[in-house]
N, C-alpha and C positions, 0 to 999 in steps of 0.2 A: 417509403419512409424518408423523412427529411434528412439531408446530409449534415445539417447543423454546421454550416460553414458560411463565411462571408468573404468572398473572393476580393471584393473591393477593399476591405480592411486589410487583407493580406498584402495586396499590392501597395497600399499606402505605407504600411510598415516597412516593406522592402525598399520603396522609393526613398523614404526618410533615412533608412540605414545606409543606402548608397550615397546620399547627398550630405549627410551630417556626420562628420568624422567622430564627433563626441559620443555617438550612439553605438560605437562598435562593441563596447563591453556589454551593453544591453542585448545586442544581436548575438554575441557569443553565448551568453547565459540563457538565451531564449530557447525553450524546448522546440526542436524541429517539428514535433508533432502538432504544433499549432497551425502549420501549413497543410492544406488538404489536397493540393494538386502537385504532380511531379515537377511542373515548371517552377512553381514557387519554392518547392523544397530544394531543387537544384540551385536556384539563385541564392538562397540563404546559405547553403553549404559552401558554395563558391566564394561568397563574401567572407565567411568565417575562415575558410582555408587560406584566402589571400592574407588575412590578418595574421594568422598563425605562421605563415611562411614569410612574413615581413615583406610581402609584395605590395605594390600600389593597389589602392582600393577604388580606383576610378572606374567608370562604367565600362570602358574598353577592356581593361585587364580582367575585371570580374566576368565580363561577357565571354572572353576567350576561355577562361577556366571553366565556366559553366557549360560552354559548348562542348568542351572535351569530355565532360561528365555525362552528356546526353546519350541516351540509348539508341538513337537513330538520327538520320539526317533530318527528318521531319521535326523531331523534338529539338534538335540543335537549332534549327531555324526559329522555332517557336520561342526558345529561350532567348535568343539574340533579339528577336522582335520585342519581347516583353521588356527587356532591359533598355532597349532604345526608347520605348514608350515612357520610361521613367526619367529620361534625360530632362533636365530643367524643372523637375518636380521634387518635392520632398524637403527643400531647404527650410521652408517656414512651417512644416507640419509639426504640431505638438501631438505626439503619437500615444500619449498615455491612455486616452480613451480607446484607441484601436488595439493597443496591447491588452488592455483589460478585456476587451470583447473577444479577442482571439483566445486568450487563456480561459475565459468563461466557456466558450464554445468547445474548446479542447476538453475541459472537464465534463461537459455534458456528453460528448462523444464517448469518453472513457466510461462513464456511468452506464450509458446505453449499451455499449459493447459488453460490459460485464453482465448486465441484465439479460442480454440475448444469449450469452453463453450459459447462464444459469437456466434459462428457459429450455434451451436445447438439451442440457444435462438432465433436467427433470423429465423431459419427454422420452429421452433414451432410457432412463431408469424405469419409467412406467412400462416400457416394453420388456426390459431385461430383469426387473426387480432386483437390481444390484444395489443394495443399500450402501455398500462401501463407496461406490461411484458417486452416490448422492452426497455423502459426507465430504468427499474430496471436492466436489463442485461447490458446496457451500463454503468450505474453508477457503478455497481460491477466491470466491466472490467476496468474502469478508476481508481477505488480505488486500485485494485490489481496491475495494471501496475505502478501506482504512488509509491506503496510500493516497488515494484521491483527496480524502478529507483531511489529511495531515497538513497542518500549517507549516509552510516552509520557513526555515530560519532566514531572517533578514539578510540581504546582501547589499553590496555597494550600489547595485542597480536600483534598490528600493529607496535610496536617498532622494528626497525631492530635489528639483532643479536648484542650482545655486544662482546667486545674483550674476556672477561672471558668465555662467552659461546662458542665462536669460539675455543679458545685454550683448553677448557675443553673437546672437542670432541676427540675421538680416531681415528687417521688417520693412516691407513695402506694401502700399495699398494694392489690393487686387481689384481694380475698378471694373465694374460693369458699366456704369456711366460716370466718367471722371468728375470728382468733387461732389457727387450726388449719392450714388449707390455703389456699395462694394459687394462682391459676392459673399453670400451667407448673411447679409443684412436682413433684419426683420422690420417691417413697417406695418402699422395698423392705421387704416384710413377710415375716418368716420365722417358723418355729415348729417345735417337736417334733411328731412324729406324734400325732394325736388331740387336739391342743390347740385346734383350731378356727380355724386361720388362714383357711381358705377361707370359713367362715361370717362371719368378721370382714370380709374383703374384700367379700363379698356384702352385708353390712350397711352398709358404707360406700357401696356403689353405690346401694342403695335409699334410704338416708336422704338422701344428697346429691341424688338425683333429687327427693325430696319436700321439699327445702329444710330438712331437720331436722339438728340436731347429731348426729353419728354415735354419741356416747356418752351423750347426755342425752335425746334425743328431742324437745327443744324446737325451735320454728321459729326459724331464724336467717337464712334467705334465701328468695328465690323458688325455684320449681321449676327444676331444672337438667337439661339433656340429658346422658345418660350412655351409655357404650358398654362392653360386656364382650367381651374377646377371649380366649377360653378355648382353650388349646392342649393340654389334658389330659383334661378330663371330657367325658362323653357328654351328649347332650341330655337323657336320662332323669335322670342324676345332677344336672345343673344345674337341671332343671325342678323336682325335689323340693326343692332348697335354696331356690330363689327363690319357690316357691309358699308355703312356710311364712313367709318374710320378708314377702311381699306381704300376707298375712293379718294378721300381727302389726303391721306398720307402719300398715296401713289402720285397724285397731282403735285403735292409739295416736293416730293423727290424728283419728279420730272423738271419742275421749275428750277431747282438748284443743281440739276445734273447729278443727283445722288443715286447710286445703284439701288434698284428696287429688289427686295428679297423675294425668294420664291415662297409666296404666302402659303402655298399648299403644303409646304414642308416645315417652315419656320414657326408657325403658330398652330398649336394643337389644343384640343378641347376634351375635357371630361365633363359632361353636363348631366347632373343628377338633381332635377328640381324637387325630388322627394326627400332630399337631404342625404348626407353621408355620415356614417358613424365611424370615425377613425379609431374608436375604442373597441370596435368589432374586428377581431382578427381577420375574418374573411374579407371584409370591406377594405381594411388596411392593406391587405396583401394585394388586392386588385389595384388600389391606388399606387402602391409601390411599384407594381409591374408597369403601370403606365409611365411613371417617372423614370424607371430604369430603361424603358424602351425609348423614351424621348430624350433623356439626358439634358434637361433644360438648364439654362443659366438664370432664368427668372420664372417664378411661379406666382400666379394670381389665384388666391384661394379664399373661399368664403361664401356667404358670411359666417362669422365665427360661431354664432349660436346654432347653426344648422350642421355642424361638423361633429356632433357628439350626441349620443342617445340620452344622456342625462342633462339636467339643468346646469348650464355653465355658470350660474350664479353661485353654485357650490364650489368651494376652493379645490376639492379633490378632483371633481370633474374637469375643472379648468386646467388643473395641473396635468391630468392625463392627456388632455387635448394638446396643450403646448409641448409636452414631452414627445408626443407622436410626431408633431410637425418638426420639432427640433431634430429628432432622430433622422428623418428624411433629409432635412436641410443640411445637416452636417455630413451625412453619408454621401449625398449627391452634389453638395457644394453649390446650391443655388440661393439667390436672394428671393425673398418672399414678401408679397404685400397681401395683407388680409383685410378684407372689407368688414366693417362692423357697424352695427346700429347704435344710436344714442338713445338714452332714456327719455321718455316723455316727462314733462314737468313744467317748470317755469317757461314762459314764452319768451320769444325774442332773444335779445342779446344775453339774457340771464340764463338761458338754457345751456347746460353743460355739454361739452363735446366728447367727454370720456366715453369709452364703449360700455354697453350694458354688460352685465355679468360680474364675475369675480374681480376683486381688486388686483388679482394676479395679472390681468391684462394690462394694467397700468405699468407694471414693472418689467414685463416680458420683452417688449420690442426695443430695438435700438432707437426707433423714431415713432412718434405718435402725432398724427396731424388730423385736423377736422376742418370741414368746409362750413362756413357760416356766411349768410348774405352780407355783402359789403354795405357800408353806409349809403343809404339812398335807394337800395334795391330790396328792402325788407318786404315790400308789398308785392313784388313780382313772384308769380307762381314758380318760375324757374329763373332764379336770379342771374343777371347777365354778368355780374361781378361778384366774386366771393373772396373772403379772406381765408388764406391757408394758415389756420391758427394751430399752434402746437399745444397739446394737452399733456405732453411728456417731454421733458428736457432731453434733447438728443445726447447720445453718449460721445459723439464727436461733432466738431463743427463742420457742417456741410452747407452747400449753396442751394437752399430751397427758396423759391420766391415767396413773398408774403401775401401777394394778391394775384388772382387769376381772373381773366375775362374771356368772354366768348369770342372766338375767331369768326368774323362775319363773312369772309371770302371762302369760296369752296376749295381753295388750296391752302387754307390755314388750319391749324390745329383747333379742335373744338374748344379746348381750354388752353389758352396761351398766357404767358406772363403779362401781368397788368401793372407791374411796379417799375417805373423808369430807372430807379436806382439799381435794380437787378440787372438791367441791360448794361449799365455802366460797369458794374462789377464783372459781368461776363465778358465784356469787351476787354477789360484789363487782363482777364485770364486767357484771352485769345480764342474764345468760343464764338465770337461774332466778328 
């Protein structure tokens, strides 16, 4: 039977409680039963005890108190290691979502436990024929369920965040690629047939894994774990595309003395050409296990229309799909690019680049870009230059190129910047 817990959410709440002094009242009022492991229960108790004793609530002091509460040397080490892993985390966490989830799971566990006790009582009564025991069991179950269902009186912890609390938080960009992609960003990429959007997505996967800028090839970060979830192409098709990219990016890295990542570990694939139904609990669970095992910082997913059993032109089906992606994205803190197709219709430059399906897809991502043949390349089967046109205004100003062109040398990116002004801007930023 499922344990009905979320250890990641528990750790997130504790990390925020240690990092944000203003959350201490919330931590004091939090029911300890929301934590399901002894380690998390000890950390929560130690934090609250430090507050009540008017002791410092830094990681070191809480760790010492928590280690004293441990039942064994092994548990003491595990508690200290968990708190150490929370150092530097939690300062910018908005934990309302995670608190709601922990309280919800706690409620479910309480209802389940009550139901199991009632089942055991009825089984025992069936053997003993003790009617009084059955009445006692029913009364207890009713009292427990009434307590679970009772609406708690509002407390100070229920007050929404004030302006001072909001502006008092330290907000910094958590860059995956500086000035381009932040962790948890959502990007939908569309394009006309033959414009090379699948190669562009694959190029983003490989360059981000290598810590390179996706359009310049320069090193901008450490190596990053990435995951590709392909619901359309076969292993043979995917393999050909990524083999070429691995060779090109490895040559590019060698040319500029950039450390080459361990491709066997940093890039992982889930390939399901038959499609993936994220609204199917069994399939969603398998995908989440793959993500949990990989812990990616960047996920390439799609195409969108093959990620749901129902027609994503329907608003509810589209909402179920985006909700499923968002739950994974927020929980595991990765940026995601989703490939999507465009509708058939008017030819040439009049053809819209917005993704097929519900209008929800226009509102959902932080960024929406489409590839269309650049002027003078309209007759080419695979255009050598494309415009990277936006069909959704970005929620923040980022440094995306406006034009891409084929890299002709075997050490160049398949799609590289084709806008001279973009190079000037990136030089001014220090990326070239």
